[in-house]
C-alpha positions as CSV (number, residue, x, y, z in Angstrom):
1,M,-42.3,-10.1,152.4
2,T,-43.3,-12.1,155.5
3,D,-41.5,-12.1,158.8
4,D,-40.4,-15.7,158.1
5,A,-38.9,-14.7,154.7
6,H,-37.0,-11.8,156.4
7,A,-35.6,-14.2,159.0
8,R,-34.4,-16.6,156.3
9,R,-32.7,-13.8,154.5
10,W,-31.0,-12.6,157.6
11,R,-29.9,-16.2,158.4
12,L,-28.2,-16.4,154.9
13,L,-26.6,-13.1,155.4
14,L,-25.2,-13.7,158.9
15,G,-24.3,-17.4,158.5
16,A,-23.9,-20.0,161.3
17,A,-23.4,-17.3,163.9
18,A,-27.1,-16.6,163.7
19,E,-28.3,-20.2,163.7
20,S,-29.2,-20.2,167.4
21,E,-31.6,-17.3,166.9
22,L,-32.8,-17.8,163.3
23,G,-32.5,-21.5,162.8
24,S,-31.0,-23.5,159.9
25,P,-31.8,-22.7,156.2
26,G,-34.9,-24.6,155.1
27,G,-35.1,-26.6,151.9
28,Q,-32.4,-27.8,149.5
29,H,-32.2,-24.6,147.6
30,E,-31.5,-22.4,150.6
31,Q,-29.1,-24.9,152.0
32,A,-27.1,-24.8,148.8
33,M,-27.1,-21.0,148.8
34,D,-25.9,-21.1,152.4
35,R,-23.0,-23.5,151.5
36,A,-22.0,-21.2,148.6
37,L,-22.0,-18.2,150.9
38,G,-20.2,-20.1,153.6
39,A,-17.5,-21.3,151.2
40,L,-16.6,-17.6,150.5
41,Y,-17.4,-15.8,153.7
42,D,-17.0,-18.4,156.6
43,A,-13.6,-19.2,158.0
44,G,-12.2,-20.4,161.3
45,D,-14.7,-20.3,164.1
46,P,-18.0,-21.5,162.6
47,S,-19.9,-19.6,165.4
48,G,-18.3,-16.3,164.4
49,P,-19.3,-13.9,161.7
50,R,-18.7,-14.6,158.0
51,S,-15.2,-13.5,157.1
52,G,-13.8,-15.5,154.3
53,G,-12.8,-19.1,153.9
54,L,-12.8,-20.3,150.3
55,G,-9.8,-22.5,149.6
56,A,-7.3,-21.9,146.8
57,S,-8.0,-25.1,144.9
58,A,-8.8,-24.4,141.3
59,P,-11.3,-27.3,140.9
60,R,-13.1,-26.4,144.1
61,V,-13.3,-22.8,143.1
62,A,-14.6,-23.7,139.6
63,R,-17.3,-25.8,141.2
64,W,-18.2,-23.0,143.5
65,L,-18.4,-20.5,140.6
66,G,-20.9,-22.9,138.9
67,D,-22.9,-23.1,142.1
68,I,-23.3,-19.4,142.6
69,R,-24.3,-18.9,139.0
70,T,-27.1,-21.5,139.7
71,Y,-28.4,-20.0,142.9
72,F,-27.9,-16.2,142.7
73,P,-28.8,-13.5,140.1
74,T,-26.0,-12.2,137.9
75,S,-25.6,-8.9,139.8
76,V,-24.9,-10.9,143.0
77,V,-22.6,-13.4,141.2
78,E,-20.5,-10.5,140.0
79,I,-20.1,-9.1,143.6
80,M,-19.2,-12.6,145.0
81,Q,-16.7,-13.2,142.2
82,R,-15.1,-9.8,143.0
83,D,-15.0,-10.6,146.7
84,A,-13.4,-14.0,146.0
85,V,-10.6,-12.4,143.9
86,E,-10.0,-9.3,146.1
87,R,-10.5,-10.6,149.6
88,L,-9.1,-14.2,149.2
89,D,-6.3,-13.4,146.9
90,L,-7.4,-15.8,144.1
91,T,-5.9,-13.7,141.4
92,Q,-3.4,-16.4,140.3
93,L,-6.2,-18.9,139.8
94,L,-7.6,-16.7,137.0
95,L,-4.6,-17.8,135.0
96,E,-6.1,-21.3,134.8
97,P,-8.4,-22.0,131.8
98,E,-10.9,-24.2,133.7
99,L,-11.5,-21.5,136.2
100,L,-12.0,-18.7,133.6
101,E,-14.5,-20.9,131.8
102,A,-16.7,-21.0,134.9
103,V,-16.8,-17.3,135.7
104,E,-19.5,-14.8,134.9
105,P,-17.9,-12.2,132.6
106,D,-18.1,-8.6,133.8
107,V,-16.2,-5.4,133.6
108,H,-14.3,-5.8,136.9
109,L,-13.2,-9.3,135.9
110,V,-11.8,-7.9,132.6
111,G,-10.0,-5.3,134.6
112,T,-8.4,-8.0,136.7
113,L,-7.4,-9.9,133.6
114,L,-5.9,-6.9,132.0
115,S,-3.8,-6.3,135.1
116,L,-2.4,-9.8,134.6
117,N,-1.9,-9.3,130.9
118,G,1.8,-9.6,131.1
119,V,1.8,-12.9,132.9
120,I,-1.1,-14.8,131.3
121,P,0.3,-18.1,130.0
122,E,-0.4,-19.1,126.4
123,T,-2.6,-22.0,127.6
124,T,-4.9,-19.5,129.2
125,R,-4.7,-16.6,126.8
126,A,-7.4,-17.9,124.4
127,T,-9.8,-18.4,127.3
128,A,-9.1,-15.0,128.7
129,R,-9.7,-13.5,125.3
130,T,-13.1,-15.2,125.1
131,V,-14.0,-13.7,128.5
132,V,-13.0,-10.2,127.4
133,A,-14.8,-10.6,124.1
134,A,-18.0,-11.5,125.9
135,V,-17.9,-8.4,128.0
136,V,-17.0,-6.2,125.0
137,K,-20.0,-7.6,123.2
138,Q,-22.3,-6.8,126.2
139,I,-21.0,-3.2,126.3
140,E,-21.3,-2.8,122.5
141,E,-24.9,-3.9,122.6
142,R,-25.5,-1.4,125.4
143,I,-23.9,1.7,123.9
144,A,-23.2,1.3,120.2
145,A,-26.6,2.3,118.7
146,K,-27.1,5.2,121.1
147,T,-23.5,6.5,120.5
148,V,-23.8,6.4,116.7
149,A,-27.2,8.1,116.8
150,A,-26.1,10.9,119.2
151,V,-22.8,11.6,117.4
152,S,-24.4,11.4,114.0
153,G,-27.0,13.9,115.1
154,A,-24.3,16.3,116.3
155,L,-22.4,16.0,113.1
156,N,-25.5,16.5,111.0
157,R,-26.5,19.6,112.9
158,A,-23.0,21.0,112.2
159,A,-23.6,20.3,108.5
160,R,-27.2,21.8,108.4
161,I,-27.8,24.2,105.6
162,A,-30.4,26.9,105.0
163,R,-31.3,26.0,101.3
164,P,-31.5,22.2,101.4
165,R,-32.5,19.9,98.6
166,H,-35.9,18.3,99.1
167,R,-34.3,15.0,100.3
168,D,-32.2,16.9,102.8
169,I,-34.9,18.8,104.5
170,D,-35.1,18.4,108.3
171,W,-38.9,18.5,108.4
172,D,-39.2,18.4,112.2
173,R,-37.1,21.6,112.7
174,T,-38.5,23.2,109.6
175,I,-42.1,22.8,110.8
176,R,-41.2,24.1,114.3
177,A,-39.4,27.1,112.8
178,N,-42.5,28.0,110.7
179,L,-45.4,27.5,113.1
180,A,-46.2,31.2,112.8
181,H,-47.2,30.5,109.2
182,Y,-49.9,27.9,110.0
183,L,-53.0,28.2,107.9
184,P,-56.0,26.8,109.9
185,E,-58.3,26.7,106.9
186,H,-55.9,24.4,105.1
187,R,-54.6,22.7,108.3
188,T,-51.0,23.1,107.2
189,V,-47.9,25.1,107.6
190,V,-46.5,27.1,104.7
191,P,-42.8,27.2,105.4
192,Q,-41.0,30.5,104.7
193,R,-37.6,29.1,105.7
194,L,-36.3,25.6,105.1
195,I,-33.9,23.9,107.4
196,G,-32.0,20.8,106.3
197,Y,-28.9,18.8,106.5
198,G,-26.0,19.0,104.2
199,R,-25.5,16.1,101.8
200,R,-23.8,13.3,103.5
201,S,-20.3,12.7,102.3
202,Q,-17.3,10.4,103.0
203,A,-15.2,13.4,104.2
204,V,-14.0,13.5,107.7
205,H,-15.8,16.3,109.6
206,R,-14.3,16.0,113.1
207,E,-11.3,14.5,114.9
208,V,-11.6,12.7,118.2
209,V,-8.6,11.9,120.3
210,L,-9.1,9.6,123.4
211,A,-6.3,9.5,126.0
212,I,-6.8,6.9,128.7
213,D,-5.0,6.7,132.0
214,Q,-4.2,3.0,132.5
215,S,-3.3,3.2,136.2
216,G,-4.9,0.4,138.3
217,S,-7.8,2.5,139.6
218,M,-9.0,3.3,136.1
219,A,-9.6,-0.4,135.0
220,A,-13.4,0.0,134.3
221,S,-12.8,3.3,132.5
222,V,-10.2,1.6,130.3
223,V,-12.6,-1.1,129.3
224,Y,-15.5,1.2,128.5
225,A,-13.4,3.8,126.7
226,S,-11.8,1.2,124.5
227,V,-15.2,0.0,123.3
228,F,-16.4,3.6,122.8
229,G,-13.3,4.2,120.8
230,A,-14.0,1.3,118.5
231,V,-17.6,2.5,118.0
232,L,-16.4,6.0,117.1
233,A,-13.8,4.6,114.8
234,S,-16.5,2.9,112.8
235,M,-18.0,6.2,111.8
236,R,-16.5,7.5,108.6
237,S,-17.2,11.1,109.4
238,L,-14.9,10.9,112.4
239,R,-11.1,10.5,112.6
240,T,-10.7,8.7,115.9
241,S,-7.4,8.1,117.7
242,L,-6.9,6.2,121.0
243,V,-3.8,6.3,123.2
244,V,-3.3,4.7,126.6
245,F,-0.6,5.9,129.0
246,D,1.1,5.4,132.3
247,T,4.7,6.8,132.3
248,E,4.8,5.8,128.7
249,V,2.3,6.4,125.9
250,V,1.0,3.6,123.6
251,D,-0.9,4.5,120.4
252,L,-3.6,1.8,119.9
253,T,-5.4,3.5,117.0
254,E,-4.5,0.8,114.5
255,H,-6.3,-1.8,116.6
256,L,-9.6,0.1,116.9
257,D,-11.3,-2.2,114.5
258,D,-11.2,-4.8,117.3
259,P,-11.7,-3.5,120.9
260,V,-10.5,-6.8,122.3
261,D,-7.1,-6.2,120.7
262,V,-7.1,-2.7,122.1
263,L,-7.7,-4.0,125.6
264,F,-5.0,-6.6,125.3
265,G,-2.7,-3.8,124.2
266,T,-3.1,-2.1,127.6
267,Q,-1.2,-2.9,130.8
268,L,-2.9,-1.7,133.9
269,G,-0.8,-0.4,136.8
270,G,2.3,1.7,137.0
271,G,2.9,5.4,137.3
272,T,1.3,8.3,135.5
273,D,2.6,11.0,133.2
274,I,-0.4,13.0,131.9
275,N,1.8,15.7,130.5
276,R,3.6,13.2,128.2
277,A,0.2,11.8,127.1
278,I,-1.1,15.2,126.2
279,A,2.0,16.1,124.3
280,Y,1.7,13.0,122.2
281,S,-2.0,13.6,121.7
282,Q,-1.3,17.1,120.5
283,S,0.9,15.6,117.7
284,L,-2.2,13.7,116.4
285,I,-4.3,16.8,116.0
286,T,-4.4,18.2,112.5
287,K,-7.5,20.4,112.7
288,P,-7.7,22.0,116.2
289,T,-11.0,23.8,115.7
290,D,-12.6,20.5,114.5
291,T,-11.1,18.3,117.3
292,L,-12.5,16.9,120.5
293,F,-9.8,15.8,122.9
294,V,-11.0,13.5,125.7
295,L,-8.7,12.8,128.7
296,I,-9.9,10.1,131.0
297,S,-7.8,10.2,134.2
298,D,-7.9,10.5,138.0
299,L,-5.4,13.4,137.4
300,Y,-2.8,12.1,139.8
301,E,0.1,13.5,137.8
302,G,3.6,12.0,138.1
303,G,5.0,14.2,135.3
304,V,5.4,18.0,135.2
305,R,2.2,19.5,136.4
306,E,2.8,23.0,135.2
307,E,3.6,21.8,131.7
308,M,0.5,19.7,131.7
309,L,-1.7,22.7,132.5
310,R,0.1,24.8,130.0
311,R,-0.5,22.2,127.3
312,V,-4.2,22.1,128.1
313,R,-4.4,25.9,127.9
314,S,-2.6,25.9,124.6
315,M,-5.0,23.3,123.2
316,T,-8.1,25.3,124.2
317,E,-6.6,28.5,122.9
318,A,-6.0,26.8,119.5
319,G,-9.7,25.9,119.4
320,V,-9.6,22.2,120.6
321,Q,-12.6,21.2,122.6
322,V,-11.1,19.5,125.7
323,L,-13.1,17.1,127.9
324,V,-11.7,15.6,131.1
325,L,-13.4,12.7,132.7
326,L,-12.3,11.4,136.1
327,A,-14.0,8.1,135.3
328,L,-16.0,6.5,132.6
329,S,-17.8,3.8,134.6
330,D,-20.9,2.9,136.6
331,E,-19.2,3.5,139.9
332,G,-19.0,7.3,139.8
333,A,-15.9,9.4,140.5
334,P,-13.0,7.6,142.1
335,S,-10.4,9.2,144.3
336,Y,-8.8,12.0,142.2
337,D,-6.5,15.0,142.5
338,H,-8.7,17.8,143.5
339,D,-6.0,20.5,143.0
340,N,-5.5,19.5,139.4
341,A,-9.2,19.3,138.8
342,A,-9.6,22.8,140.2
343,A,-6.7,24.1,138.1
344,L,-8.4,22.6,134.9
345,A,-11.7,24.2,135.9
346,A,-10.0,27.6,136.1
347,L,-8.9,27.0,132.5
348,G,-12.6,26.4,131.5
349,V,-12.2,22.6,131.4
350,P,-14.3,21.1,134.2
351,A,-13.4,17.5,135.3
352,F,-16.1,15.1,136.3
353,A,-17.1,11.5,136.1
354,C,-19.6,10.1,133.6
355,T,-21.5,6.8,133.3
356,P,-21.3,4.9,130.0
357,D,-25.0,5.4,129.4
358,H,-24.7,9.2,129.5
359,F,-21.4,9.4,127.6
360,P,-23.0,9.4,124.1
361,D,-25.1,12.5,125.0
362,L,-22.0,14.2,126.5
363,L,-20.1,13.4,123.3
364,A,-22.9,15.0,121.2
365,D,-22.9,18.1,123.4
366,A,-19.1,18.4,123.1
367,L,-19.1,17.9,119.3
368,D,-21.9,20.5,119.2
369,R,-19.6,22.8,121.2
370,R,-22.2,23.3,123.8
371,D,-21.2,24.2,127.4
372,V,-20.4,20.8,128.9
373,S,-19.8,22.4,132.4
374,R,-23.5,21.8,133.1
375,W,-22.7,18.0,133.2
376,A,-20.3,18.6,136.1
377,G,-23.1,19.3,138.5
378,A,-25.8,17.2,136.9
379,P,-27.1,14.2,138.8
380,R,-26.2,11.0,137.0
């Protein structure tokens, strides 16, 4: 990048305050970018640093949203939208259909809409649903195939048998297990032991219970977990349940065929009673030794902490595989209760954050009953 290009970038970043040193933006494209940035970040003294000045007029904001989608890449658009909502208090404008139609759908916007779920007017609800559906589709395209493949592999490994029918032979593992019986003159392996999968059936092999903390800080996790829940529910060999909780527990399992319905069944914000959520989740478990329980929470407990830990201990002693995620998002671990995380680790249940892209492999390891503690220290 040339020095001139560097200077132009710094001028766009710093705004009018740097004009005396770096000059004015050159060309119509850069001037339009500067106006879009200035509408959001310039306020008051034009010679001062960029600090925020987009007015609260819905038509003006809608036009601005269209401009930034024209002049900036999607990743930058999402950041600017988030700044407009968070820094300039434009939340109420998201209740207007014409504004929602102009936004770039992303996970954070869905989180904001879900926090407004209880006050979205009927005139806006259809548009809001369209925005949420677009984000759900993006996430499904990103994670669905990998999740089904990873989980199916884990379930098939659990069903592997030593005397398979020909159609059920796992040739890759069979060959690797019989390399000692390679005949060079015939350039082939003569297998002494066959490894295969059990015949596929419609029977439920495992149970998965997802319990999602819907406190405000967990917005992105709620979105991703709901989509994962819907993907898992589509697999006949799993019995998947999904509950969301604050101080109350809501069972959304019956809506898992449509993750958009699941998301509109949540209500972000409020207190947290993890103990109550675990108690309800225990009531859903019919086969402890074949069950994976996934708790997604920042672990700030408003309920009875000692009872919560006792319930987790009881679940693990009964044979339930327990997985605790501090976040299921691309942002990493949020602020969380370190004391509760340490107490869970002492019970053999480490708590850590996971990205959506890694979650399918983590699920597979958990369903395989491998040691998931290695994920806690793994770079992701």
